[in-house]
C-alpha positions in Angstrom: -9.3 17.5 17.8 -10.7 20.3 19.4 -10.1 20.4 23.1 -6.6 18.8 22.9 -3.2 20.2 23.3 -1.7 20.1 19.9 1.8 20.3 21.2 0.4 16.9 23.3 -1.4 15.2 20.7 0.9 13.3 18.1 -0.2 12.1 14.7 -0.2 8.1 15.5 -2.2 8.3 18.5 -5.6 9.8 16.8 -8.5 7.5 15.7 -9.1 9.5 12.7 -13.1 9.4 11.5 -13.2 8.8 8.1 -16.2 8.8 5.4 -16.6 6.5 2.8 -16.7 7.7 -1.0 -16.6 11.1 0.7 -18.1 13.0 -2.3 -21.3 11.9 -3.5 -23.5 13.8 -1.6 -24.8 15.2 -5.1 -24.1 11.9 -7.4 -25.9 11.0 -10.0 -29.8 11.9 -11.0 -31.6 12.4 -7.5 -34.3 9.7 -7.0 -33.2 7.7 -10.0 -29.6 6.6 -9.7 -28.7 8.7 -6.8 -29.8 5.7 -4.4 -27.6 3.0 -5.9 -24.5 5.4 -5.2 -24.9 8.2 -2.7 -22.9 7.0 0.7 -22.7 10.7 1.9 -25.5 13.0 2.2 -23.4 15.8 3.9 -21.1 17.9 1.3 -17.6 18.0 1.8 -17.2 21.2 4.2 -20.1 20.1 6.5 -18.6 16.5 6.7 -15.1 18.5 8.1 -17.3 20.7 10.2 -19.0 17.5 11.7 -15.3 16.4 12.7 -14.3 14.1 9.4 -10.7 13.9 9.0 -9.7 11.6 6.4 -11.6 12.1 2.9 -12.0 9.5 0.6 -12.2 11.2 -3.2 -12.3 9.2 -6.6 -12.1 11.3 -9.9 -12.2 10.4 -13.5 -10.2 11.9 -16.1 -11.8 15.1 -16.6 -11.4 15.9 -12.9 -14.8 15.1 -11.9 -15.9 13.3 -8.9 -16.9 9.9 -9.6 -18.1 6.8 -8.2 -18.2 4.0 -10.8 -19.9 5.0 -13.9 -22.1 7.9 -12.1 -20.2 11.2 -11.6 -20.9 14.7 -9.9 -19.5 17.8 -9.6 -15.4 18.7 -10.2 -12.6 18.1 -7.8 -12.7 21.9 -7.6 -15.7 21.9 -5.2 -14.0 19.3 -2.9 -10.9 21.3 -2.5 -12.5 24.7 -2.3 -14.6 23.0 0.9 -11.2 21.7 2.4 -9.8 25.2 1.9 -13.0 26.8 3.3 -12.6 24.8 6.5 -8.7 25.0 6.8 -9.4 29.0 6.7 -12.0 28.8 9.9 -9.5 26.5 12.0 -6.5 26.8 13.2 -5.0 23.0 14.2 -7.1 20.4 12.5 -4.9 18.3 10.0 -7.0 16.3 7.1 -5.8 13.3 5.2 -7.3 13.6 1.7 -7.2 11.0 -0.5 -7.5 11.0 -3.9 -7.7 8.0 -6.4 -8.3 7.3 -10.0 -11.7 5.6 -9.8 -11.5 1.8 -11.1 -12.0 1.8 -15.1 -11.0 5.4 -15.5 -7.7 7.2 -16.7 -5.9 9.6 -14.6 -7.1 13.1 -15.2 -3.7 14.8 -17.1 -1.2 16.4 -15.2 -3.1 16.2 -11.6 -0.4 16.0 -9.6 0.6 19.6 -10.4 -3.2 20.7 -10.1 -3.0 19.2 -6.8 0.3 20.9 -5.4 -1.0 24.4 -7.7 -4.1 24.2 -5.1 -3.3 22.8 -1.8 0.3 23.6 -1.8 0.8 26.2 1.1 -1.7 24.0 3.4 0.6 20.5 2.5 2.6 18.8 4.9 5.5 16.9 3.0 5.7 13.0 2.5 8.1 12.0 5.5 7.8 9.1 7.7 9.0 11.0 10.7 5.5 13.1 10.6 3.6 9.6 12.4 5.7 10.6 15.8 5.2 14.1 15.3 2.8 16.3 17.4 0.1 18.6 15.5 1.7 21.4 16.8 5.5 20.5 15.1 3.2 19.9 11.5 1.3 23.5 11.9 0.8 25.9 9.8 1.1 23.3 7.2 -2.8 20.8 8.2 -3.3 18.6 4.8 -1.9 14.8 4.1 -2.7 14.3 1.0 -2.3 11.0 -0.7 -2.5 10.7 -4.9 -3.1 7.1 -6.2 -3.0 7.3 -9.7 -3.6 4.3 -11.5 -1.1 4.4 -14.8 0.9 8.0 -13.3 3.6 7.9 -11.6 3.2 7.6 -7.6 4.4 11.0 -6.0 7.8 10.9 -5.5 9.5 10.3 -1.7 9.9 13.8 0.2 7.6 15.6 -1.9 4.0 17.5 -0.9 1.9 14.7 -2.1 1.7 11.2 -0.5 1.9 8.0 -2.3 -0.5 5.0 -2.5 1.7 2.8 0.2 1.3 5.6 2.7 -3.1 4.7 3.4 -3.6 1.0 3.4 -6.7 -0.8 3.7 -8.4 -4.3 2.6 -11.6 -4.1 1.0 -14.5 -6.8 1.9 -17.1 -6.7 -0.9 -20.1 -8.2 1.3 -23.3 -7.0 2.0 -23.2 -9.0 5.0 -22.5 -7.3 8.4 -21.3 -10.4 10.3 -18.5 -11.3 7.8 -17.9 -7.6 7.2 -17.1 -7.1 11.3 -14.8 -10.2 11.2 -13.2 -9.7 8.5 -12.1 -6.1 9.7 -11.2 -7.4 13.1 -9.0 -10.6 11.9 -7.4 -7.9 9.5 -6.7 -5.1 11.7 -5.2 -7.8 14.5 -2.5 -8.7 11.5 -1.3 -4.8 11.2 1.6 -3.3 13.5 0.4 -1.3 16.4 0.3 2.5 15.2 3.4 3.3 17.4 5.6 1.2 15.0 3.6 1.7 11.7 5.0 4.6 8.7 1.4 4.2 7.1 -2.0 4.8 7.7 -4.5 1.8 8.6 -8.2 2.3 7.6 -11.0 0.1 8.6 -14.1 0.7 6.7 -17.8 0.2 8.8 -19.5 -0.6 5.6 -21.3 -2.9 3.4 -22.0 -3.1 0.1 -24.8 -4.0 -2.1 -24.9 -7.2 -4.1 -26.0 -8.1 -7.8 -27.3 -11.4 -6.1 -29.6 -9.1 -3.7 -32.9 -7.8 -4.2 -31.9 -4.8 -2.4 -29.1 -2.5 -4.5 -29.8 1.1 -2.6 -26.6 1.7 -0.7 -28.5 3.5 2.3 -30.7 0.3 3.5 -27.9 -2.1 3.2 -24.4 0.2 4.6 -27.7 0.8 7.4 -26.7 -3.0 8.4 -23.5 -2.5 10.1 -23.4 1.2 11.0 -24.7 1.2 14.0 -21.8 -1.8 15.3 -19.4 1.3 15.4 -18.8 1.4 19.3 -19.1 -2.1 19.2 -16.5 -2.5 17.1 -14.4 -0.3 19.0 -14.6 -2.5 22.2 -14.2 -5.4 20.2 -10.9 -4.1 19.3 -9.7 -3.3 22.7 -11.4 -6.7 24.2 -9.3 -8.9 21.7 -6.3 -6.7 21.6 -6.2 -5.1 19.2 -7.0 -1.7 20.6 -3.6 -0.1 19.7 -4.1 -0.8 15.6 -7.2 0.9 14.9 -6.3 4.2 13.5 -8.3 5.4 10.1 -12.5 4.5 11.0 -14.5 5.2 8.4 -18.4 5.0 7.2 -20.6 5.8 5.0 -23.3 8.7 6.0 -21.3 9.6 9.1 -22.9 11.0 12.0 -22.1 12.6 15.6 -22.3 9.2 17.7 -19.3 7.7 14.9 -17.1 11.0 15.0 -17.7 10.8 19.2 -16.4 7.3 19.0 -13.3 7.7 17.6 -13.0 11.2 19.5 -12.7 9.3 22.5 -10.6 6.9 21.9 -7.9 9.5 20.8 -8.9 11.3 24.0 -7.9 8.1 25.9 -4.3 7.2 24.2 -3.7 10.9 25.0 -4.5 10.6 28.8 -2.9 7.4 28.8 -5.5 5.3 29.4 -6.1 3.1 26.0 
């Protein structure tokens, strides 16, 4: 968001570049299990420097990050990277989604842990945030969405945001055309960003399937990565451009971030 006036940039005008399974750069065992679960090659800090503004973090009961049955470093590494980035910037807002991975139990007292670690940076859960400018939110800079499996959801008005504030529709396929068209169709069913009181995520990813001989993440998801700009173009040509909000990808690159930023700049200028 560098170069944009935080006094004019409202939260609902931003197209947020996100990463899918953000903290998997060191998942599993290198050359053995890692290729089957790694969705990002950069650390959380490097992703943020690159331009990522929505992080998708999965945890297990011992507070370690995981992807399915494979695990990696602790959540403390993620939070330290986030805090380092915040200390080096002035007006960047981050959406930090943390969820308990499927098949795992919630970490004990995890909501308290997150508040203790991030309290000074947290933006309170508030429907009015979507219409506010970045300047109005400062110096608070983190929207933390905590999605437990069995523990109570964060309370309304609290420091953490509940699951309903970041929605998506996961399409489990390794076919780029199926994912591309399904993403467009499901996005078309959403209200415009100006009328929404939640974030809606579209993931420009495809997923290895058990009935396909290629099971490594990178070659499979690579089938769709180059179509990110085409997806944005199709959103506008089909009349859904005012609904695009969070756009996520595996193995994020500069072109993806630039494409998202371009739409944000156009919205602020009144061109989109």
